[in-house]
C-alpha positions as CSV (number, residue, x, y, z in Angstrom):
1,M,-30.6,63.0,-44.8
2,S,-31.6,62.9,-41.2
3,D,-34.6,60.8,-42.0
4,Q,-32.4,58.2,-43.9
5,M,-30.0,58.0,-40.8
6,D,-32.9,57.5,-38.5
7,K,-34.2,54.7,-40.9
8,M,-30.8,53.0,-40.9
9,E,-30.5,53.2,-37.1
10,G,-34.0,51.8,-36.9
11,M,-33.0,48.9,-39.2
12,Q,-29.9,48.2,-37.0
13,E,-32.0,48.1,-33.9
14,I,-34.5,45.8,-35.6
15,G,-31.5,43.5,-36.6
16,T,-30.3,43.5,-33.0
17,E,-33.8,42.7,-31.7
18,Q,-34.1,39.8,-34.2
19,T,-30.8,38.3,-33.0
20,A,-32.0,38.7,-29.4
21,K,-35.3,37.2,-30.3
22,E,-33.5,34.2,-31.8
23,K,-31.5,33.8,-28.7
24,R,-34.6,34.1,-26.5
25,A,-36.4,31.6,-28.6
26,A,-33.5,29.1,-28.2
27,K,-33.3,29.7,-24.5
28,K,-37.0,29.3,-24.2
29,K,-36.9,26.1,-26.2
30,E,-34.2,24.7,-24.0
31,R,-36.1,25.5,-20.8
32,A,-39.3,24.3,-22.2
33,A,-37.7,20.9,-23.0
34,K,-36.8,20.6,-19.2
35,K,-40.3,21.3,-18.0
36,A,-42.2,18.6,-16.2
37,S,-45.4,17.5,-17.8
38,G,-47.4,19.1,-14.9
39,T,-45.6,22.4,-15.2
40,G,-46.2,22.3,-19.0
41,K,-50.0,22.0,-18.6
42,K,-50.0,24.9,-16.1
43,H,-48.2,27.2,-18.6
44,R,-50.5,26.2,-21.4
45,K,-53.6,27.3,-19.4
46,A,-51.8,30.5,-18.7
47,W,-51.0,31.2,-22.3
48,I,-54.6,30.4,-23.4
49,A,-55.9,32.9,-20.9
50,A,-53.4,35.5,-22.1
51,I,-54.3,35.0,-25.7
52,A,-57.9,35.3,-25.0
53,A,-57.4,38.6,-23.1
54,V,-55.3,39.9,-26.0
55,A,-58.1,39.0,-28.5
56,V,-60.7,40.8,-26.4
57,I,-58.5,43.9,-26.2
58,G,-57.8,43.7,-29.9
59,V,-61.5,43.6,-30.8
60,G,-62.0,46.7,-28.6
61,L,-59.2,48.5,-30.2
62,Y,-60.5,47.7,-33.7
63,V,-63.9,49.2,-32.8
64,K,-62.1,52.4,-31.8
65,A,-59.7,52.5,-34.7
66,S,-61.6,55.0,-36.7
67,S,-61.8,57.6,-34.0
68,S,-58.3,57.4,-32.2
69,K,-54.8,56.2,-32.5
70,V,-54.4,52.4,-31.8
71,L,-51.3,51.3,-29.6
72,P,-49.8,47.8,-30.0
73,S,-50.7,45.6,-27.0
74,V,-48.0,43.7,-25.1
75,L,-48.5,40.9,-22.5
76,C,-46.9,42.0,-19.2
77,Q,-46.5,40.8,-15.6
78,A,-45.4,42.6,-12.5
79,A,-42.1,41.5,-11.1
80,A,-42.7,39.9,-7.7
81,V,-40.8,38.8,-4.6
82,G,-40.8,35.1,-3.9
83,D,-38.8,31.9,-3.6
84,V,-37.2,30.0,-6.5
85,E,-35.6,26.6,-6.9
86,E,-33.4,25.5,-9.8
87,T,-33.2,21.8,-10.8
88,L,-31.4,19.8,-13.3
89,S,-33.1,16.6,-14.8
90,A,-30.9,13.7,-15.6
91,S,-31.6,10.0,-16.1
92,G,-29.5,6.8,-15.7
93,K,-29.4,3.3,-14.6
94,V,-30.4,2.2,-11.1
95,G,-27.5,0.3,-9.5
96,S,-26.0,-0.6,-6.2
97,A,-23.8,1.8,-4.3
98,E,-22.2,-1.0,-2.5
99,T,-21.1,-4.2,-4.3
100,Q,-18.9,-7.1,-3.2
101,T,-17.4,-9.8,-5.3
102,Y,-16.7,-13.0,-3.4
103,Y,-13.7,-15.2,-4.3
104,A,-12.9,-18.8,-3.3
105,P,-11.0,-18.6,0.0
106,V,-9.3,-22.0,-0.7
107,G,-8.9,-24.4,-3.5
108,T,-11.4,-27.2,-3.0
109,I,-14.7,-28.5,-4.2
110,V,-18.0,-26.5,-4.0
111,Q,-20.2,-28.7,-1.9
112,A,-23.3,-26.7,-2.2
113,L,-24.3,-23.4,-3.9
114,N,-27.4,-22.1,-2.1
115,V,-28.3,-19.1,-4.4
116,K,-29.2,-18.4,-8.0
117,E,-28.8,-15.3,-10.2
118,G,-31.0,-12.5,-9.1
119,D,-31.8,-14.0,-5.6
120,A,-32.3,-11.7,-2.7
121,V,-30.1,-12.6,0.2
122,H,-29.8,-11.4,3.8
123,K,-26.7,-10.5,5.9
124,G,-25.4,-13.6,7.7
125,E,-27.0,-16.1,5.3
126,V,-24.7,-19.0,4.2
127,L,-24.4,-18.9,0.4
128,V,-21.8,-21.5,-0.3
129,T,-20.4,-24.6,1.5
130,F,-17.2,-26.4,0.7
131,D,-15.9,-30.0,0.8
132,T,-13.2,-30.1,3.6
133,E,-11.9,-33.7,3.4
134,D,-8.7,-32.8,1.4
135,L,-8.1,-29.8,3.5
136,E,-8.3,-31.8,6.7
137,L,-5.6,-34.2,5.4
138,T,-3.5,-31.2,4.3
139,K,-3.7,-29.6,7.7
140,K,-2.8,-32.9,9.4
141,K,0.4,-33.3,7.2
142,A,1.3,-29.6,7.7
143,D,1.0,-30.1,11.5
144,L,3.3,-33.1,11.4
145,D,5.8,-31.3,9.2
146,A,5.8,-28.4,11.6
147,E,6.3,-30.7,14.6
148,A,9.1,-32.6,12.8
149,S,10.9,-29.3,11.8
150,E,10.6,-28.0,15.4
151,G,12.0,-31.2,16.8
152,S,14.9,-31.2,14.4
153,Y,15.7,-27.7,15.2
154,Q,15.5,-28.2,18.9
155,S,17.8,-31.3,18.5
156,A,20.3,-29.3,16.5
157,L,20.1,-26.5,19.0
158,Q,20.7,-28.8,21.9
159,Q,23.7,-30.5,20.1
160,S,25.0,-27.1,19.3
161,N,24.8,-26.0,22.9
162,E,26.5,-29.1,24.0
163,N,29.3,-28.6,21.4
164,Q,29.5,-24.9,22.6
165,N,30.1,-26.1,26.2
166,K,32.7,-28.5,25.0
167,Y,34.4,-25.8,22.9
168,S,34.3,-23.5,25.9
169,D,35.8,-26.1,28.2
170,A,38.5,-26.8,25.7
171,S,39.2,-23.1,25.2
172,I,39.3,-22.1,28.9
173,G,43.0,-21.7,29.8
174,L,44.2,-23.0,26.5
175,D,46.2,-19.9,25.6
176,E,47.8,-19.8,29.1
177,L,48.7,-23.5,28.7
178,K,50.3,-22.8,25.4
179,Q,52.3,-20.0,27.0
180,M,53.3,-22.4,29.8
181,K,54.4,-24.9,27.3
182,E,56.6,-22.4,25.6
183,D,58.1,-21.4,28.8
184,Q,58.6,-25.1,29.8
185,E,60.3,-25.7,26.4
186,Q,62.7,-22.8,27.1
187,Y,63.3,-24.1,30.7
188,V,64.0,-27.7,29.5
189,Q,66.2,-26.4,26.7
190,G,68.1,-24.3,29.3
191,L,68.6,-27.3,31.5
192,K,69.9,-29.3,28.5
193,Y,72.4,-26.5,27.7
194,E,73.6,-26.5,31.3
195,L,73.9,-30.3,31.2
196,E,76.0,-30.1,28.0
197,D,78.1,-27.3,29.5
198,D,78.7,-29.4,32.7
199,K,79.8,-32.4,30.5
200,N,82.0,-30.2,28.4
201,A,83.6,-28.7,31.5
202,K,84.3,-32.0,33.1
203,R,85.6,-33.4,29.8
204,K,87.8,-30.4,29.5
205,D,89.2,-30.9,33.0
206,L,89.8,-34.6,32.5
207,N,91.5,-34.0,29.2
208,E,93.7,-31.3,30.7
209,W,94.6,-33.7,33.6
210,D,95.3,-36.4,31.1
211,K,97.5,-34.0,29.1
212,K,99.6,-33.3,32.2
213,L,99.8,-37.0,33.0
214,M,100.9,-37.7,29.5
215,Q,103.6,-35.0,29.8
216,E,104.7,-36.5,33.1
217,Q,104.7,-40.0,31.5
218,N,106.9,-38.8,28.7
219,Y,109.3,-37.2,31.1
220,Q,109.6,-40.4,33.2
221,N,110.0,-42.5,30.1
222,R,112.9,-40.4,29.1
223,K,114.4,-40.7,32.5
224,L,113.9,-44.5,32.4
225,S,115.7,-44.5,29.1
226,E,118.6,-42.6,30.5
227,Q,118.9,-44.9,33.6
228,Q,118.7,-47.9,31.4
229,A,121.5,-46.4,29.2
230,Y,123.8,-45.7,32.2
231,G,122.8,-48.7,34.2
232,G,121.0,-46.8,36.8
233,D,118.1,-47.7,39.1
234,T,115.0,-48.0,37.0
235,E,112.6,-49.6,39.5
236,S,111.3,-46.4,41.1
237,I,110.9,-44.8,37.8
238,S,109.0,-47.7,36.5
239,E,106.7,-47.5,39.5
240,V,106.1,-43.8,38.7
241,I,105.3,-44.6,35.1
242,D,103.0,-47.3,36.2
243,N,101.2,-45.1,38.5
244,I,100.8,-42.5,35.7
245,N,99.5,-45.1,33.4
246,S,97.0,-46.1,36.1
247,Q,95.9,-42.5,36.5
248,R,95.6,-42.0,32.7
249,A,93.5,-45.1,32.5
250,D,91.3,-43.8,35.3
251,V,90.9,-40.5,33.3
252,A,90.0,-42.4,30.1
253,N,87.5,-44.3,32.2
254,Q,86.0,-41.1,33.6
255,L,85.8,-39.6,30.1
256,S,83.8,-42.6,28.9
257,M,81.7,-42.6,32.0
258,I,80.8,-38.8,32.1
259,D,77.1,-39.5,31.6
260,S,77.2,-41.7,34.6
261,D,78.5,-39.0,36.8
262,E,76.2,-38.4,39.8
263,K,75.9,-34.7,39.2
264,I,75.3,-35.3,35.6
265,L,72.8,-37.9,36.3
266,Q,71.0,-35.6,38.8
267,K,70.7,-32.9,36.2
268,Q,69.6,-35.4,33.5
269,R,66.9,-36.7,35.9
270,L,65.8,-33.1,36.4
271,I,65.7,-32.6,32.6
272,D,63.8,-35.8,32.1
273,A,61.2,-34.7,34.8
274,E,60.8,-31.3,33.2
275,Q,60.6,-32.8,29.7
276,K,57.9,-35.2,31.0
277,K,55.9,-32.0,32.2
278,L,56.5,-30.5,28.7
279,E,55.2,-33.6,27.0
280,D,52.1,-33.7,29.3
281,M,51.5,-30.1,28.4
282,Q,51.8,-30.8,24.7
283,E,49.5,-33.8,25.1
284,E,46.9,-31.7,26.9
285,I,47.1,-29.0,24.3
286,Q,46.6,-31.5,21.5
287,K,43.6,-33.0,23.3
288,R,42.0,-29.6,23.9
289,E,42.6,-28.4,20.3
290,S,41.2,-31.7,19.0
291,K,38.2,-31.3,21.2
292,K,37.9,-27.7,20.3
293,D,38.0,-28.4,16.5
294,S,35.6,-31.3,16.7
295,S,33.1,-29.4,18.8
296,E,33.4,-26.2,16.8
297,N,32.1,-28.0,13.7
298,G,29.0,-28.9,15.6
299,I,28.2,-25.4,16.7
300,L,25.4,-23.6,14.8
301,N,26.8,-20.4,13.3
302,G,24.5,-17.4,12.8
303,Y,23.6,-18.3,9.2
304,D,22.9,-21.9,10.1
305,K,20.7,-20.9,13.0
306,K,18.8,-18.5,10.9
307,S,18.3,-21.1,8.2
308,K,17.0,-23.6,10.6
309,E,14.7,-21.1,12.3
310,A,13.4,-20.1,8.8
311,S,12.6,-23.7,8.1
312,V,10.8,-24.0,11.3
313,E,8.9,-20.7,10.7
314,S,8.1,-21.8,7.1
315,A,6.7,-25.2,8.4
316,R,4.7,-23.4,11.1
317,L,3.3,-20.9,8.5
318,N,2.3,-23.8,6.3
319,A,0.5,-25.3,9.2
320,D,-1.2,-22.0,10.1
321,Q,-2.2,-21.5,6.5
322,A,-3.6,-25.1,6.3
323,A,-5.5,-24.4,9.5
324,S,-6.8,-21.2,8.2
325,D,-7.8,-22.7,4.9
326,L,-9.8,-25.4,6.7
327,E,-11.4,-22.9,8.9
328,K,-12.5,-20.7,6.0
329,A,-13.8,-23.8,4.1
330,Q,-15.7,-24.9,7.2
331,E,-17.3,-21.4,7.5
332,G,-18.2,-21.3,3.8
333,I,-19.3,-18.0,2.1
334,I,-21.5,-15.8,4.3
335,A,-23.3,-12.7,3.0
336,D,-21.9,-9.5,4.5
337,F,-25.0,-7.4,3.8
338,D,-28.5,-7.6,2.3
339,G,-28.4,-7.6,-1.4
340,I,-29.0,-9.2,-4.8
341,I,-26.9,-12.1,-6.3
342,S,-25.3,-11.5,-9.7
343,G,-22.5,-12.8,-11.9
344,I,-22.4,-16.4,-10.6
345,K,-19.2,-18.0,-11.9
346,T,-19.4,-21.5,-10.3
347,A,-21.7,-24.5,-9.6
348,A,-22.1,-27.2,-6.9
349,G,-19.7,-30.0,-7.3
350,S,-17.1,-28.0,-9.2
351,R,-13.5,-27.5,-8.1
352,V,-12.4,-24.0,-7.6
353,E,-8.9,-22.5,-7.3
354,K,-8.1,-20.2,-4.4
355,G,-8.9,-16.7,-5.4
356,S,-11.2,-17.6,-8.3
357,E,-14.3,-15.4,-8.6
358,L,-17.6,-17.0,-7.3
359,F,-20.3,-14.3,-7.6
360,T,-21.2,-10.7,-6.7
361,I,-23.6,-9.3,-4.1
362,Q,-25.1,-5.9,-5.0
363,S,-26.5,-4.2,-1.9
364,S,-30.3,-3.6,-1.9
365,S,-30.1,-1.1,0.9
366,A,-27.5,1.1,-0.7
367,V,-28.9,2.1,-4.0
368,Q,-28.1,4.9,-6.5
369,V,-28.8,6.2,-9.9
370,T,-25.7,6.9,-12.1
371,V,-26.6,9.8,-14.4
372,E,-24.7,11.5,-17.2
373,L,-23.6,15.2,-16.8
374,S,-22.4,17.4,-19.7
375,K,-19.6,19.9,-19.1
376,Y,-22.4,22.7,-18.8
377,D,-24.1,20.7,-16.0
378,L,-20.9,20.4,-14.0
379,E,-21.1,24.2,-13.3
380,K,-24.2,23.6,-11.3
381,V,-24.1,20.1,-9.9
382,K,-22.1,19.6,-6.7
383,E,-21.7,16.6,-4.3
384,G,-24.1,16.8,-1.4
385,Q,-27.0,18.4,-3.3
386,S,-30.4,16.9,-2.7
387,A,-32.4,15.3,-5.4
388,T,-35.7,13.6,-6.1
389,V,-35.3,10.2,-7.8
390,T,-38.1,8.6,-9.6
391,V,-38.0,4.8,-10.3
392,A,-41.0,3.0,-11.9
393,G,-43.2,5.9,-11.0
394,V,-42.3,6.0,-7.3
395,S,-40.3,9.0,-6.0
396,Y,-37.6,8.8,-3.4
397,S,-35.3,11.4,-1.7
398,G,-31.8,11.3,-2.9
399,T,-28.3,13.0,-2.6
400,V,-25.5,13.6,-5.1
401,S,-22.9,11.4,-3.4
402,R,-20.2,11.2,-6.0
403,I,-19.0,13.0,-9.2
404,N,-16.5,11.1,-11.3
405,R,-13.4,13.3,-11.9
406,V,-12.6,11.6,-15.2
407,A,-14.9,12.1,-18.3
408,Q,-15.9,9.1,-20.3
409,N,-17.5,8.7,-23.7
410,N,-21.2,7.6,-23.6
411,A,-23.0,5.5,-26.2
412,Q,-23.1,8.5,-28.6
413,N,-19.3,8.8,-28.2
414,T,-19.8,12.2,-26.4
415,P,-17.5,13.0,-23.4
416,V,-19.7,13.0,-20.3
417,V,-19.1,12.9,-16.6
418,Y,-20.9,10.3,-14.5
419,A,-22.4,11.2,-11.2
420,D,-24.0,9.0,-8.6
421,V,-27.3,10.0,-6.9
422,T,-27.8,7.9,-3.8
423,I,-31.4,6.9,-2.9
424,E,-31.9,7.6,0.7
425,N,-35.0,5.5,1.4
426,P,-34.9,2.4,-1.0
427,D,-37.6,-0.2,-0.6
428,G,-38.6,-3.5,-2.3
429,N,-40.1,-1.7,-5.2
430,I,-36.7,-0.8,-6.6
431,F,-35.1,-3.2,-9.1
432,L,-31.4,-2.9,-10.1
433,G,-30.6,-2.2,-13.7
434,I,-33.7,-0.3,-14.7
435,E,-33.8,3.3,-15.6
436,G,-34.3,6.1,-13.0
437,K,-34.7,9.8,-13.3
438,A,-33.2,12.3,-10.9
439,E,-34.2,15.9,-10.4
440,I,-31.2,17.5,-8.8
441,L,-31.7,20.7,-6.8
442,T,-28.9,22.8,-8.0
443,G,-29.8,26.1,-6.2
444,S,-32.5,27.9,-4.3
445,A,-33.2,31.4,-3.1
446,E,-35.8,33.0,-0.9
447,G,-37.4,36.4,-0.9
448,V,-35.8,37.4,-4.2
449,V,-37.2,39.4,-7.1
450,L,-38.6,37.0,-9.8
451,V,-39.8,37.5,-13.4
452,P,-41.1,34.9,-15.8
453,Y,-38.3,33.3,-17.7
454,E,-40.0,34.6,-21.0
455,A,-39.3,38.1,-19.9
456,V,-35.5,37.6,-20.0
457,N,-33.8,38.3,-23.3
458,T,-30.2,38.0,-24.4
459,D,-28.0,39.6,-27.0
460,K,-24.3,40.4,-27.4
461,E,-24.5,42.9,-24.5
462,G,-25.9,40.4,-22.1
463,D,-29.3,39.7,-20.4
464,F,-32.0,42.4,-20.4
465,C,-35.8,42.8,-19.9
466,Y,-38.3,45.1,-21.6
467,L,-40.1,47.2,-19.0
468,V,-43.2,49.4,-19.6
469,K,-42.9,52.7,-17.9
470,D,-45.6,55.3,-18.5
471,G,-46.8,53.4,-21.5
472,V,-43.3,53.4,-23.1
473,I,-41.0,50.4,-23.7
474,V,-37.7,50.7,-21.8
475,R,-34.8,48.3,-22.2
476,Q,-33.3,47.3,-18.8
477,N,-30.1,45.4,-18.5
478,V,-30.3,42.8,-15.7
479,V,-28.1,40.4,-13.7
480,T,-29.8,37.1,-13.3
481,G,-29.4,34.4,-10.7
482,I,-30.9,31.0,-10.6
483,S,-34.0,30.0,-12.5
484,S,-36.7,27.4,-12.4
485,D,-38.8,26.2,-15.4
486,M,-41.1,29.3,-14.8
487,D,-39.2,32.1,-13.1
488,V,-35.8,33.7,-13.1
489,E,-34.1,35.5,-10.2
490,I,-33.1,39.1,-11.0
491,K,-30.3,40.3,-8.8
492,E,-29.9,43.7,-10.4
493,G,-32.0,45.8,-12.8
494,V,-35.6,45.0,-12.0
495,S,-37.4,45.8,-8.7
496,E,-40.6,44.4,-7.2
497,G,-43.6,45.7,-9.0
498,D,-41.9,46.7,-12.2
499,T,-43.9,45.9,-15.3
500,V,-42.0,43.5,-17.5
501,V,-43.0,42.4,-21.0
502,I,-43.4,38.6,-21.4
503,S,-44.9,38.5,-24.9
504,S,-45.5,40.6,-27.9
505,D,-46.6,39.9,-31.5
506,M,-44.2,42.6,-32.8
507,D,-40.5,43.5,-32.5
508,L,-40.0,45.8,-29.6
509,M,-37.6,48.7,-29.4
510,E,-36.9,51.2,-26.7
511,G,-39.2,54.2,-26.8
512,L,-42.0,52.5,-28.4
513,Q,-45.5,53.3,-27.0
514,V,-47.5,50.3,-26.1
515,N,-50.6,49.2,-24.4
516,P,-49.6,46.9,-21.5
517,V,-51.9,43.9,-20.8
518,M,-51.2,42.6,-17.3
519,Q,-51.4,38.8,-16.9
């Protein structure tokens, strides 16, 4: 029973080792694919030497097989302390890190186009010249419009100021004058009331006197009648009656001539004089109000003034724009930096609209390779990392300058992230648009424990190495760090000088006695 359980446990260990072996094989295959051709040749030489050593040892063991127990041989290497660099290889298209598209600064005719597609140009070089005849006429007309608009505004402003002065002159003291007129109207009306009262008083006095005379007259007439009836003296009575009649006639005359009374006339003259003052006041008020109304219509209000100022400003802006357009056309298009011409969209003699695209300059001094990164690469690649860029067989120093934060689908419809690797020392041997290769230094460590990457295995429990201690296989779990195409950094689990297994023709298991062959 115990033997069966041991066999079952052995079979499980074998299965686990097979799984680990498959994983190691996949990992080794992935790393082998990333090796440079020079590194691959170095490894092949090492493997040839190792196989030869194993063959020699195998022959020796075979000779002794009949006299002693033969142990399986495993290829080993001592863990060493050293430096390691981890790189990631990626390829992409060489392009410019600085591009500028030029647009027509004005709408006019292209007089001359001094470049062709693919031409190299230098900073300050005149690339396009424009016909300026129409723009000169436009500027002249805009200047005249601006001058006319300014003149019209100044004229309106002067007229408005004059009307404002007239309005102010007409308004000064107008309210006081109106108050004086009201006071004068009341004064004249009071005089008229007084005059009428005087006339009525005099008329009343005369009528009362006439009434008394009439009473006396009636009395004397009765006396006269009595004297005549008795034959008395009537002459004196007749004289009295005649006197009364004379007085009544004088009273009637005075009643008809009341308006000619000197006192009445004096008061009437006073009234006429004061009435004349009132009429003069009224006339002055009317003149002032008429002047005020007429001048007020000629005063620019805030809205009118803003409108005219806006017209002047608009005309001035048009003139400034016309001057600017002419200046830009006279300058032409000048290269802002050294570069290569691409995407020409115009030709000499053609009319271009303002803002229409002319061409693009791609800088030849700021060059980069744009590479694809998978989601696994993003864990290692960071902005600022150094790189070696190879273009047409020539190597250049580079730096990861930008990592796009938005994934895009590549030609295989696989989501990738594009990163720019700037070439630090570009020269005339670099052509834009060709393929370049970047070796990005993703990590480095100095003075760390290193083992060959073939020595690291992986299973469901994690990374581990097989060590040989006293001729016996020992499984040792490890914590790995960075790795190159040849070595892996061991942070925990293996120490300098430990014997690690890098190759075996059989499935290994812990506790197995082996014959270590050091590489």
